[in-house]
Steps between C-alpha positions, in 0.01 A plus 500: 500500500620847413585758768189664644560851638171486692547150646351439843527122510657505848272651756773566760721677247209696355401625848855588581544701180180691581647590837827609347322712241318685776824560689702587190259633236788588267623138486428260215355246756375257239641192323835597354544403135818346355743750350735484210561362155197304370731269302761459770707187536566579868231508764610628844252355752459649848269419787248786532476880492649686795287744697697815410652357180295345221177534700559874504651552155310240292824360354680189633798570718461879472522718805649253743845378600487174302449695181829691546722198455268336243481788250864589550599140413256482207655823362852363548418195289312690228143414597392844621537846345566654840656386828212651697129437486335808650138489380273365228554829317882512507550369145693192609478207258603139531662313212459121467385502864173503689432526870205349684398356835358167608231692688375818333351668812661631814460244785494596869852479650623408150377140567248365256299191597546178312145536368581848372808382318286225343226745401757713317673210336282510190634843411852373535420197289386728222817708526721192482306364204565825313878473534690417176709185456833527683359727772635520852313564826703666776322389819564737788449282803339162579139623469555629152693181409215283625230712339664459158518122543136482604397714204673257267356195676839375617581320830671723753710206627668474162640849499662609827556873551864603519667833432661484159345165417373459145201276427381373161118532505454328167669530164445871456500655853756530772484646849790642703456555872614801699454614853251787503657845476321614813645745753532218758695271263734773382565651837579160652727422202299193415487665158781735396500719188771274359290190556203662329715615212619142455138386454454737208842421361377141485176611340691675226715185446194279481334733247815510290518118501148490359 
């Protein structure tokens, strides 16, 4: 199923967004659409919009700490026209890259329920099915990793998450895992800029290899 900007399939998330909209009337506070090149071979998949990031701006990873390292790295490897994503009107464009989330709506405490991830999985399935042959999914964290597997009807036990691990998800699709570029992971050094750069260096190598 295609992305629905008015989706209210998850009652808890819908109520929470209504509350957020009242508190922050200038915020997007609705499902956040994927962003980037419609014909991209690279899909960067996160968890869910952040309260003062994508939920506010309406663009994935825009306005929060995680977006700083993501867009800087995308720019470094030629996927983004700018190292900074400031707003939906900043003119930034992605090339051969698209960014999305496993859950399109802001969850309370940034923790979606299993049922909410499942309810949103049809949107992700559509996105994955639109990818061209030879595409690569960059899964930011275990939840994104598992959501992609579920969307493709694959057993989770057959594809263990591991930073830097590459999985063949069929003849024409690969997935590479990365720790999420969250403030917590970067401040604790679980994920360093160099580690994140290595992920996209590998992505470039995989694309070049066909």
